[in-house]
C-alpha positions as CSV (number, residue, x, y, z in Angstrom):
1,M,27.3,21.3,-34.8
2,E,29.1,18.2,-33.6
3,A,26.8,15.5,-32.3
4,E,26.9,14.9,-28.6
5,R,29.1,11.9,-27.7
6,Q,27.2,9.0,-26.3
7,P,28.7,7.2,-23.3
8,T,30.2,3.8,-24.1
9,L,30.6,0.6,-22.1
10,A,34.2,1.5,-21.6
11,D,33.1,4.7,-19.9
12,V,30.8,2.8,-17.6
13,A,33.6,0.3,-16.7
14,R,36.0,3.2,-16.0
15,A,33.5,4.9,-13.7
16,A,32.7,1.6,-11.9
17,R,36.4,0.8,-11.6
18,V,36.0,-2.6,-13.3
19,A,37.1,-4.2,-16.6
20,T,35.0,-3.6,-19.7
21,S,34.2,-7.3,-19.9
22,T,33.1,-7.3,-16.2
23,A,30.8,-4.3,-16.9
24,S,29.3,-6.0,-19.9
25,R,28.6,-9.2,-17.8
26,A,27.2,-7.2,-15.0
27,L,24.7,-5.4,-17.2
28,Q,23.7,-8.7,-18.7
29,E,23.0,-10.1,-15.2
30,S,25.7,-12.8,-15.4
31,P,25.6,-15.1,-12.3
32,R,29.4,-14.9,-12.3
33,I,29.4,-11.3,-11.2
34,S,28.7,-10.4,-7.6
35,E,25.6,-8.4,-6.6
36,T,27.9,-5.6,-5.2
37,T,29.6,-5.2,-8.5
38,K,26.4,-5.3,-10.5
39,L,25.0,-2.5,-8.3
40,R,28.1,-0.4,-8.8
41,V,28.0,-0.9,-12.6
42,R,24.3,-0.2,-12.8
43,A,24.8,3.0,-10.8
44,A,27.6,4.1,-13.1
45,A,25.5,3.4,-16.2
46,R,22.6,5.4,-14.8
47,T,24.8,8.3,-13.8
48,L,26.4,8.5,-17.2
49,G,23.2,8.0,-19.1
50,Y,24.5,4.8,-20.8
51,R,22.2,2.4,-22.6
52,P,23.3,-0.4,-24.9
53,N,21.9,-0.6,-28.4
54,R,19.5,-3.4,-27.9
55,V,19.1,-4.2,-31.6
56,A,22.8,-4.7,-32.0
57,R,23.0,-6.5,-28.7
58,S,20.3,-9.0,-29.8
59,L,22.5,-10.2,-32.6
60,R,25.3,-11.0,-30.1
61,T,23.2,-12.4,-27.3
62,R,20.5,-14.1,-29.4
63,T,17.7,-12.1,-27.8
64,A,14.4,-13.3,-29.3
65,N,12.9,-11.0,-31.9
66,I,9.7,-10.9,-29.8
67,A,8.0,-8.3,-27.7
68,G,5.8,-9.2,-24.8
69,I,2.6,-7.6,-23.7
70,V,1.2,-8.2,-20.2
71,V,-2.4,-7.3,-19.5
72,P,-4.8,-7.9,-16.5
73,D,-7.7,-9.2,-18.6
74,I,-7.4,-9.9,-22.3
75,G,-11.2,-10.4,-22.5
76,A,-11.8,-6.8,-21.5
77,P,-12.5,-4.6,-24.6
78,F,-10.1,-1.9,-23.4
79,Y,-7.1,-4.2,-23.2
80,S,-7.8,-6.2,-26.3
81,R,-7.9,-2.9,-28.3
82,V,-4.7,-1.6,-26.7
83,V,-3.1,-4.9,-27.7
84,K,-4.3,-4.5,-31.2
85,G,-2.8,-1.0,-31.6
86,A,0.5,-2.2,-30.1
87,Q,0.6,-5.3,-32.2
88,D,0.2,-3.3,-35.4
89,V,3.3,-1.2,-34.6
90,L,5.5,-4.0,-33.3
91,E,4.8,-6.4,-36.1
92,T,5.4,-3.7,-38.7
93,A,8.8,-3.2,-37.1
94,G,9.5,-7.0,-37.5
95,L,8.8,-8.1,-33.9
96,A,6.5,-11.0,-33.1
97,V,4.1,-10.4,-30.1
98,L,3.5,-12.7,-27.1
99,V,0.6,-11.7,-24.9
100,M,0.4,-12.8,-21.2
101,N,-2.9,-12.5,-19.3
102,T,-2.5,-12.1,-15.5
103,Q,-6.2,-12.2,-14.4
104,R,-5.6,-9.1,-12.4
105,E,-3.4,-11.0,-9.9
106,P,0.0,-9.4,-9.0
107,G,1.6,-12.8,-8.5
108,R,0.7,-13.9,-12.0
109,E,2.1,-10.6,-13.3
110,V,5.5,-11.4,-11.6
111,T,5.4,-14.9,-13.1
112,A,4.6,-13.5,-16.6
113,L,7.5,-11.1,-16.5
114,R,9.9,-13.8,-15.4
115,T,8.6,-16.1,-18.2
116,L,9.2,-13.4,-20.8
117,L,12.6,-12.7,-19.4
118,E,13.5,-16.4,-19.6
119,H,12.3,-16.4,-23.3
120,R,14.7,-13.5,-23.9
121,V,12.1,-11.2,-25.4
122,S,13.4,-7.9,-26.7
123,G,11.1,-5.8,-24.5
124,V,7.7,-5.7,-22.9
125,L,4.6,-3.6,-22.5
126,V,2.8,-3.9,-19.1
127,A,-0.6,-2.9,-17.8
128,T,0.3,-3.5,-14.2
129,S,-2.0,-4.9,-11.5
130,G,0.5,-4.2,-8.8
131,G,3.1,-6.9,-9.5
132,S,5.8,-4.8,-11.1
133,A,7.6,-4.1,-7.8
134,A,11.1,-4.7,-9.0
135,E,13.2,-2.8,-11.6
136,P,12.5,-4.6,-14.9
137,E,15.5,-6.5,-16.4
138,M,14.4,-5.7,-20.0
139,P,13.1,-2.5,-21.7
140,T,9.6,-2.0,-20.3
141,V,6.9,0.5,-21.1
142,Y,3.9,0.7,-18.7
143,F,0.4,1.7,-19.9
144,D,-2.9,2.6,-18.3
145,N,-1.5,2.3,-14.7
146,I,1.9,3.8,-14.5
147,V,5.0,2.8,-12.5
148,R,7.0,5.8,-11.6
149,N,10.9,5.9,-12.0
150,R,11.0,2.4,-13.6
151,G,11.1,1.2,-17.2
152,V,11.6,3.4,-20.2
153,G,8.2,5.1,-20.3
154,N,4.5,5.3,-19.3
155,V,1.4,5.9,-21.4
156,T,-1.8,6.7,-19.7
157,R,-4.7,9.2,-19.9
158,A,-5.1,12.6,-18.4
159,N,-6.8,11.2,-15.4
160,V,-6.9,14.4,-13.2
161,D,-8.0,16.7,-16.1
162,G,-10.6,14.1,-17.2
163,V,-12.4,13.9,-13.9
164,M,-12.3,17.7,-13.4
165,L,-14.0,18.1,-16.9
166,L,-16.8,15.7,-15.8
167,V,-17.4,17.6,-12.6
168,E,-17.3,20.9,-14.4
169,H,-20.0,19.6,-16.8
170,L,-22.3,18.6,-14.0
171,R,-21.6,21.9,-12.2
172,G,-22.8,23.6,-15.4
173,H,-26.1,21.9,-15.0
174,G,-26.5,23.5,-11.5
175,H,-25.4,20.5,-9.4
176,T,-23.6,21.3,-6.2
177,R,-24.0,17.9,-4.4
178,I,-21.9,15.7,-6.6
179,G,-20.8,12.2,-5.5
180,Y,-18.0,10.0,-6.7
181,V,-17.8,6.3,-7.4
182,G,-14.2,5.4,-7.7
183,G,-12.0,2.3,-8.3
184,P,-9.5,0.9,-5.9
185,P,-6.9,3.6,-4.8
186,T,-4.1,1.1,-5.1
187,L,-3.0,2.0,-8.7
188,T,-2.5,5.3,-10.4
189,S,-5.7,5.2,-12.4
190,G,-7.6,5.1,-9.1
191,T,-5.5,7.6,-7.2
192,E,-5.2,10.2,-10.0
193,R,-8.9,10.2,-10.7
194,L,-9.7,10.6,-7.1
195,E,-7.2,13.5,-6.9
196,G,-9.0,15.0,-9.9
197,F,-12.4,14.8,-8.1
198,R,-11.0,16.4,-4.9
199,Q,-9.4,19.2,-6.9
200,A,-12.7,19.8,-8.7
201,V,-14.7,20.0,-5.5
202,T,-12.4,22.7,-4.2
203,S,-12.1,24.6,-7.5
204,F,-15.9,24.7,-8.1
205,G,-16.9,25.3,-4.5
206,L,-18.9,22.1,-4.2
207,A,-20.1,20.3,-1.0
208,A,-16.9,18.8,0.3
209,R,-18.4,15.8,2.0
210,E,-16.2,12.7,2.6
211,D,-19.3,10.4,2.5
212,Y,-19.9,11.6,-1.1
213,V,-16.7,9.7,-2.1
214,Q,-17.3,5.9,-2.3
215,L,-14.5,3.7,-3.5
216,S,-14.4,0.1,-4.5
217,E,-12.1,-1.9,-2.2
218,A,-10.8,-4.4,-4.7
219,T,-12.2,-4.3,-8.3
220,W,-13.5,-2.1,-11.1
221,S,-16.5,-4.4,-11.6
222,P,-20.2,-3.5,-12.1
223,H,-20.9,-5.2,-8.8
224,S,-18.5,-2.8,-7.0
225,G,-20.1,0.1,-8.8
226,A,-23.5,-0.9,-7.7
227,D,-22.4,-1.3,-4.1
228,A,-20.8,2.1,-4.1
229,M,-23.9,3.7,-5.6
230,R,-26.2,2.1,-3.1
231,R,-24.0,3.6,-0.3
232,L,-24.5,7.0,-1.8
233,L,-28.2,6.6,-2.2
234,A,-28.6,5.6,1.4
235,L,-27.2,8.9,2.7
236,D,-29.7,11.3,4.5
237,E,-28.9,13.8,1.8
238,P,-27.7,11.9,-1.3
239,P,-25.9,13.6,-4.1
240,T,-27.9,14.9,-7.1
241,A,-25.2,13.8,-9.6
242,V,-22.5,11.2,-9.6
243,V,-19.2,10.8,-11.4
244,T,-18.0,7.2,-12.0
245,S,-14.3,6.6,-12.6
246,G,-14.7,3.7,-15.0
247,E,-17.1,2.1,-17.4
248,S,-17.8,-1.1,-15.3
249,L,-18.5,1.1,-12.3
250,A,-20.9,3.2,-14.4
251,L,-22.9,0.2,-15.5
252,G,-23.2,-1.0,-11.9
253,A,-24.2,2.5,-10.8
254,L,-26.9,2.6,-13.4
255,S,-28.2,-0.7,-12.3
256,A,-28.4,0.4,-8.7
257,C,-30.3,3.5,-9.6
258,R,-32.8,1.4,-11.6
259,N,-33.3,-1.0,-8.7
260,A,-33.9,1.9,-6.3
261,G,-36.6,3.2,-8.6
262,L,-34.7,6.3,-9.6
263,R,-34.7,7.7,-13.1
264,V,-31.4,8.9,-14.7
265,P,-31.1,11.8,-15.4
266,E,-34.5,13.0,-14.1
267,D,-33.8,12.0,-10.4
268,L,-30.0,11.7,-10.6
269,A,-27.4,12.7,-13.2
270,L,-24.6,10.2,-14.0
271,V,-21.4,10.5,-16.0
272,S,-18.4,8.2,-16.6
273,F,-14.7,8.6,-17.0
274,D,-14.8,5.7,-19.6
275,D,-17.2,5.2,-22.4
276,P,-18.3,1.5,-22.4
277,P,-18.9,-0.4,-25.7
278,F,-22.3,0.7,-27.1
279,G,-22.5,3.5,-24.4
280,D,-24.7,5.4,-26.9
281,L,-27.2,2.5,-26.8
282,L,-27.7,2.4,-23.0
283,D,-30.9,3.6,-21.4
284,P,-30.2,6.4,-21.0
285,P,-27.2,7.0,-23.4
286,L,-24.2,7.6,-21.2
287,T,-22.3,10.9,-21.1
288,A,-18.6,9.9,-20.9
289,L,-15.0,10.6,-21.8
290,V,-14.2,8.7,-24.9
291,R,-10.9,6.9,-25.2
292,N,-8.7,5.7,-28.0
293,E,-7.4,2.4,-26.8
294,E,-5.6,1.6,-30.1
295,E,-3.7,4.9,-29.9
296,M,-2.6,4.1,-26.4
297,G,-1.2,0.8,-27.7
298,R,0.5,2.4,-30.7
299,L,2.2,5.1,-28.5
300,A,3.4,2.5,-25.9
301,A,4.8,0.3,-28.7
302,S,6.5,3.3,-30.3
303,L,8.2,4.2,-27.0
304,L,9.5,0.6,-26.7
305,L,10.9,0.6,-30.2
306,H,12.6,3.9,-29.5
307,A,14.2,2.4,-26.4
308,L,15.3,-0.7,-28.3
309,Q,17.0,1.4,-31.0
310,S,18.6,4.0,-28.6
311,T,22.1,4.1,-27.4
312,A,21.3,6.7,-24.8
313,F,19.7,6.2,-21.4
314,P,17.0,8.9,-21.3
315,P,14.7,9.4,-18.3
316,P,11.3,7.5,-18.6
317,A,8.9,9.3,-20.9
318,D,5.5,10.2,-19.4
319,V,2.8,10.4,-22.1
320,R,-0.7,11.5,-21.2
321,L,-3.5,11.0,-23.8
322,P,-5.9,14.0,-23.9
323,V,-9.6,13.4,-23.0
324,E,-12.7,14.3,-24.9
325,L,-16.2,14.6,-23.5
326,V,-19.1,13.0,-25.4
327,V,-22.4,14.5,-24.2
328,R,-25.4,12.2,-24.3
329,H,-28.5,12.1,-22.1
330,S,-27.4,10.6,-18.7
331,C,-26.2,14.0,-17.5
332,G,-29.5,15.8,-18.3
333,C,-28.5,17.4,-21.6
């Protein structure tokens, strides 16, 4: 069977009604080309499914043989292990790695992406904190929190399914009043896990009380988790079990229970979407969804390499890592 013909730069130029050289400059963001022409050329490239071979292009344009990684907090075990997994793949492919830490500030994320673009990196992996508002000007893969319809791919966990699995486990213990301590609903990790909780409440016929849902307003910190748990415990009829949507929130929730004189799981069952480091050594050991951070990094890096080597312009790939429940004692097992 004859291989499908890939669209060329000449095809793009013909569709955009410009010279091939003009189309090339437009796709390279040349300041000599008007914004109107750039928009027309980009639209033609997107319609035709054209994407330049970035590896060959790097030889012509002197793009640096470097991949960037942008993370909110390099000191957090989750992000440091994702970076390790990505770095193993990228360096094996011959790319050096430059890591940018944004301190969870969208403005610093924008600055980091601009800096990497100025250094002509080949592509970038981004764990966004909300600063990736514009279409990236280099091959970009998002991980953890996704950015829809941008970049060449997203890698995250099965957020909805994961929370539903946690609720189902608590329901199996006989709990019908289940509360939820969630992260900020401004990014997909927060919105999707909240969606999973609401779906589980409906599916399992649980008490659908809005005051059983307590969200952090700004951060995923232990302090936010403790505040949210205190609000749940102050209710006239508090829940008998609680799902936390992140490891730091779980640690804060455990602290709030201890300070309130409650025993986990005897007085209140607790489970977590994420398994914190040494979660098996906590008192009580935490029932949680385990995660493979290095695998997330390896998958994100592999998507980026595929984009760099591709001459096609495929739609963004959406990769969801499956979840696995590790049952310990905090749920009452």
